[in-house]
N, C-alpha and C positions, 0 to 999 in steps of 0.2 A: 693507526695514524702515526704513532711514534716510529714504527718500523719503516714506514714509507719515507718519513722525514729523514731518518738516519740513513736509509739507503740512498736517497737523493743527495744528501750532504756528502756521503762517501764517494759517490760518482763525481760530484763537483770537485772534491779534493783531488781525486785521481786525475781528472781532466786538467786541473790547474797545475799539478805536478808535472804532467806530460808537456803541457804548454811551456812551463818554465824551463824544462830540460831542452825543448826545441829552441827556445830563445837563446839559451846559453850556448848551444851547439852552433847556432847560425850567426851569432854576434861577430866573431872574427871575420867571417866571409862578408857580412854586410859592411863592416868597417873597411875592409880591403876594397870593396866595390865603390864605396863612397869616395875613397882617396883616389882610386884609378879614374873614376869619372871626373873628379875635380881637375886632375892633370890633363886628361884627354880633351875635355871641354875647352879649357883655356889654351891648349896647344892649337886647336882649330882657330880660336880667336887670334892667337899670335900669328898664325899663318895668314889669316885674312888681313891683319894689320900690316904685315910685311908686304903682302901683295899690293895693298894701297900705296905703300911707300914706293915700291918699284914702279907702279903706274904713274905716280907723281913725278918720279925722276925721269921716266921716259917722256911724259908730257912736257915737262920743262925743257928737256933736251930738244924735243921737236920744235917747241916755240922759239927757243933761242937760236937754233940753227936756221930756221926760216925767217927770223926777224929781219935779217939783212936783205933777204930776197924780197920780202914784202915792202920794206922801206924804199928799195930801189925801183920797184915797179911803178911806172908813171900812171897806169890806169887804175891801180888800187888806191882807194882813199880819196878820190875826187868826186865831188857832187856834180850835178848836171850843169853847173855854171863854171866848172873847172877849178873850183876852190878845193883845197885839201880839207877833208873832214876826218874826225877821229875814226880809226879803223878798229872795229871790235875784234877782228880776227887776230890782232896782235895781243890783246889783253885777256880774252876769254880763256885760252889754254893756260895762261899763267895763273889766273884766278882758280881754275879747276885744279891745277897742280898744287897750289897753296892749300886749298881745302882738303885735298886728298892727303897731302903731307901731314897736316895737323891731325886729321882723323886717324891716319895710319899710325902716327906716333902715339896718340892717346890710347888707341886700342892695343897696340903692341906693348906699351908700358904697363897698362893695367893687367893684361893677360900674363905678361912675364912676372909681374908682382904676385899674381895669384898662384902661378906655378911654383914660384919660390916659397910662397907661404905654405902650400901643401907639402912641399918637400922638407922644409926646415921645421915646421911645427905641425906635424900630422895630428897629434892629439887635440891640440887647440882647434884645428880646422874641423875635426870630427865633432867636438863639443858644439861648435857654432852651427854646423850643418844639422846635427840632431836636434838642437834647440829650435832651429828654424823649422824643421820638418814637424816637430811636435806642436809648435805654435800654429802651423797651417792646419793640422788635424783637429786641434781643439778649438 
């Protein structure tokens, strides 16, 4: 019985030593992948935010350029009695542009901040990410 216990404990120690060496060998690569993914993920978010900002600018330009045309058109904006009524076509593009501009600005700012955070404080970013991953696992 003692021999079996000793043999099992020896195998467990060899396995633990091998696993420890594997973790030590792979740690720099894992850290590099975490940092790279942090930058790439936020770069995609930054591109999306900038796309929203460009769309907002184009929408606002369209609305402003056609504002004069809509206001000069006699048929647009009149109800069935000939009274002028509010024209939603004038305001909806501007509301959409405003929402897209606010959303694009927030997304771009947050993603730019995250990219700068990964670049300027990589060790702190790694500690936060590893802590987050360990909390998810346990």
